[in-house]
N, C-alpha and C positions, 0 to 999 in steps of 0.2 A: 503493579503488577498486573497483566492483563489476564481474565478470566479464559478459560478454555472449554466455559460447559456446556457452551451452544456450537461448537466445532464438531462437524461429522467427522470419524473416522472413516477408516478403509473399509470396516465391516461394516458400516451403515448404508442400506442399499438406497440407490438415487430415483428418482421418479421415472427416468426411462426403463431402470432395471426392473421395478414396479410393475410399470406397465407391459414389459416385455414377458412377465412371470403368468400376469393375471389376463391379458389380451385373449388367450385361448379358453379359457375358462365364461367369459364373458362374452365371448362370440357364441360359443355352444347353448348360452341362456339365452342370447337373441334368435337363435334358431329355433330354440324351444318354445318360445313365446312367440315367436310368428307360425311355425306349426299348428300349436294350440289353436293359434285364434283362427287360423284356415280351418281347420279339423270341424272347429264350433260352428262358424260358419256356414260350413258344408252340409252342415249335421242337423242346422237348424230349420232347413227347409222341409220337405215334403217326404222324407226318412224318416220312418217311425220305425217299427218294429215287425219281426216275420209273421205273415198272414193278420197284418192289420187294414183292416178296410179302409182305415183313413192315408193308407202309405202307398204312395205311384210306382215306388222300386219294383225290381224284378221278384222280389221274394214277397211284395204285399196284396193287398185283394182287393185296391180302390175299385178294379174294372167291374168286380162282379156285384159291390154296392151299389155301382152307378147303373148297370144294369138294369138290377133290383129296383131300384128306385124308380126308372123309367116304366116298371111293369106296375108300379103305387104299394112298392112292401117298404116300409120305413126300416134303417137298420139303426140300432143303438149300440152303444159301444158301453161295455162296461167292465170293471177292473175288481168288483168285489164280489163276495158271494151274497153278501144281505142282496145288492141291487139285482143280482140275477134272481135272487127267489123272487123279488118284489113283483119282476116283469112275469113271472109265472101266468099263464093263463091259456085258454081253449084257443085263442088265435094268434099266438107264440109262437116263434122256433126256437130254440135254444141252441147256438153253437158255443162247443167249448174247444179253444184252439189247443189248448195244451193239455189234457189232463191229466196226465203223469204229474203234474205241479200241482194239484190240488192234495190238500192233508186227508186222511181218511174222513175226519170231521167234516171238513167242506165237502166231500162224495156223498157221504151219507145225508145231507142236508139237503142237495141238490137232487137226489136220487128220490127222497122223499115228497118233494115240492111238485117237482115235472111227472111225476106216475100219476098224481091226481090231477094235474093242471088241464089233460086234455090236447096238450100241445105235442111239439115233436122237439126231440133232442138228437144235437147230431155231435157226434165224440169224432174228434179229427186226432188220426194217430194214438189211439188208445191202448197201451201197453199194457203188461200186466198187471201194474200197479194200480190201472185205474178200470182198467175193463169189467173184471166180475163184480166190482160195487158198485159200480155206476150203471151197468146192464147182467144183471143175476142169469147163471146159466150161461155163462159165456164164457170161452173159453181162447187165450190166445195161444200162436203158433208163431216159428221161425219167420222173420222178416224177408220179403221178396224184393226183386229190383221192381222198379217203376217201368212199364212200359205198354203197349197199346195194348190192349184184354177187349174182348166183346163179353156184352154182359151172360150168356148162357142163363138165365134164370126170366123167370115169366113176371117180374115187376115191372109194372108198367112203364115207368119214369125210365127204368134203364133202357128198356126197349126202345121207348122214344129217342133218347140219345144216343145209342150205338155205341160205338167202338169210343174208349177213352182211354187217356191214361190213366191206369190203375196199377197199386201193387201196395208196396211197404207191411204193414202188420197185419197177417192171414188170422182169424177166427173160425171158433167152431160152437155152435152152440145146439143143445137138446132142447130147447122151445120150440111147442109146436105153433107152426104158421108163419116162422121165419122164412126171410126171402134172401139167398145166397148167391150174390152175381161177382161178375168179375172174378174168376177163378181162379187159383192159382195150386199147381199139385194136388186137387180137389179142393180145398177150403178157399172159401168166398175172403176177397180183400173189401168189399161194400155189404154190409150184414144190416137188414133190418128186421126190427123186432115188435110185432105188435103188443100193443098194453090195453090196459083200461079206460073207460071214457072215451075212447077213438084216440089216445096219445099215442107215438109210437117212439122208438129209439132207433138211431141209424149209425154205425162204426164204419166210419169211413179209415182204410187202410193207411193213405197217404193224402197229404195235402196237396197235390200235385194242381188238380182240377180248379181249386182256389184261385192258384198264381196267376199274377200278370199274366207274365211271359210264358202261361202254358194254356190261358183261358180260352184263346181265338184257335187251339188246335183239336180237330178230330170234335167229338158230342162234349168235348169238357164244359164247354160253357151251358148246354141244354142240362148235362146233368148235375152243374151248380144249381142252378137256375131252377130245376123243380126240387132239389132237395131242401134249398132254401128260400123255395118263394111258394110255399102252399099254404101258408101263413100270412096276413097282412102287416105282420112284425115280427120282425128278426131282433132278436140279442145277442150281438156278440161278444162272447165273455172270453176275455184276456187275463187270467189270471196274473195279479201282481204279487210282490213280496211283502207290499206294504197294506195287507189286506189283512185286518184286525179277527176275521176268522179262523184264519190258518193256523192259532193255538190251540194245540188239543188240552190245555187246561194244564201240564206242566211247566216244570220251571226252564227257561230257556238262559241258554248260555250267551256270552257277551258276542263268540262266534258266529254264535246261531242268527244272530240280529245284523250280521254282514251282508249286502248284497253280493251275489254269487261274481260280480262283475269286479270286485277289488281285488280278488285272488290273481286276476291277470295282471290288474295295476299294479299289485307289491310286487308280481315277479318281475315286470318289466322296470320298475323302481331299483329292483335288486342288480339286473343285468347292467341299467345305467351307471349303478354307484359302483359294481366290479370293473365295467370301462373305465370310471373318470378314474379309479385307484389306478389302474394299469396305466393311465394315461398319466397322471401326475408322479407315477414311479419309472418314468424311464428315465434312461441316461441323457442329461443335456451334453455331455462331452467329456473330454479327461480332466483330471484334477488341473488344476493350478496353481502353483506356489504365489500366495500372499507375503506382505510384510505384516506383522503384528504390529498393532496402532503401538504397543510400547512393549519394552523387554523386561522377560520375565526371568530370573535367578533360577539356577539349577535347583537349589535349595527350596524354592517356593515350589516349584512343578513337582519335587520328590514327595513335599509335604501335602499338596493339594492330592497327589495320588493315593498315599498311605489314607486321606482322610475318607477317600473316596471307597477304599478295600474294605476301610474300619464299619464305613456307613451302612456298605452291602453284608458285611460280616464274613469276608473273603477271604479267612485266613491263608484256607490253602494255596489261593493265587499268590498270595502276599508271599507265603514260603516257597511256593515254584518259584517266584520272580526271584528271590533273594538266594536260593540254592543254584537255578543256574546262571546268575552273573557271578558267584562264586567259582562256579566249575568253568565258566568259560575262561574266567581271570589264574585259575591254574593250571589249565593243562598247557600254557604257554612256557610256565614256570618249570614244569614239570617235563619240559620235551616233545610232548601229545600231539600229535594232529587235531586239528577242530574238533573232525568228526569223531574223536573218542572220549570228546569233553563231556559227553552228557550217556557215556557207557559204563556201568557201574562195574563189570568185567575190567574196562581197561584203564580207568581213571584211579577207583581205590585202590589195586597194588601197588601204583605208583606212589601215591601218597603215603601210604603205611611205609614204601622203599626211603620216603624222605626225610620221612621222621624218625629224631633218635631214641624215643621211648614208644614200644608197642601201646598201640589205640584201637580198643576192639571194636568203639562205635560208629567207624569211618564211613560207611555205608549207609549206616541209620542217620547220620547225619548230613550226607550230601542226598540220599535219595529215600529217605525217611515219608512216613505220613505226613499229615498235615496236622500241625500243635492242636491240642483239645481246646487251648483258651489264648487270651493275649498274653499272658505272664509266657506261656509254652513258647509264643512267638519272639518275644523280647530275648528268651533265652537262648534260641536257635540263633538268632541274629549273632547274639555275642560269640557264640561258640562258633559260627562260621567266620566270625572278623579275627577270633582267635588261631582257628585253624589255619587262616590264610598269612596271619604273620609269622605263623612256626613256619611255614614253607619259603614264606620268604626270605626269612632268616637264615634257614638251612641252605637257600639256593645260592648265600652271598650276596642278593641285591638289597638295594634300601626297601626298607617297610614304603608301603601307598602312602603312608599319612608322615612320613619321616620331611622332618622340618628342613628348611634351605639349609646349606653348610655355611658355617661361620669364616671369620676371617683364619682362624687359627688351622681350620682344614684344610685352606688351601695356602699353607704354609708348607713349602717341602719340608 
């Protein structure tokens, strides 16, 4: 006898079918990998971050750093508060690229060290979260558009620079001796506050005069070089998420430690997952009938369906299936159309008229509630079978399960 264990049935997918189903997904994975490699290669060059003195793109500040180097000013990039504090001195200018990203603890430490250092502190686009802490007695106002503005102040460096692209955050201060320049609505977008020991603090409302693509316009370069080149050393502070000084001493949750960029990455992954699900859920075409590899007897299919009902505890579905099949078989015997087979008002009176003795529970039997347990479901099946036999007998036909006629029955 030849074994058939290794023979593939019609339900087994072939290699061609597997390739047809998976080639789209494989192609998408290859495209994503190629795109990732290309993006990584492009970003591995000179591109860094916004307002980074090492970046040569339009939003970087490499041009102003090179101009300062030509004038003998050294530029040092730091990303931690400790490194910025260690560089404090009378011959140093500290530029904080994004003061609002600093925690209150970082702001207090920087303010204390540079207040007594004798150097200059330049705050770029300091908002409400940082301006008052890093520059006491300073209030912020609504931002304004960046456009060409004239100095309108007595600050020498602004007068020498002339018109420049200024705007952004506006400031107001009650400090004596403050220089308010490049006004918008009566409030300055460049504010200089003198301090002790020869130190001063400059609040710059917008970073546009420091960007590579705006440096060559009007007096932007002159203003930037005078602000940042007043001392021989420039410390360019770019706040980072990895700075240990950012902790305020409280307990941080797991989500506090996740960089902000991961939020966009998770959103993109979620969109990609939804699109992949929609793509895989598309209809591939009309249904095609296929021959089963083996023949299944009706009794086995019935038992299998019954086991599924029992496993799902679906007595209501099983009871409704039994009742619906009984009603469909009784309607032709009672002379009712198929449309009234499942109507209690049409079927129940017809059934009662065919029975020799009154049966009060006909409607409950054919249209009643679901059985409470398995024993009740078995009783319902027996009662439906008995009712159908009575109707069949009263209609003068053979029962559904009648045995074949014998030789005696065929004798006239």
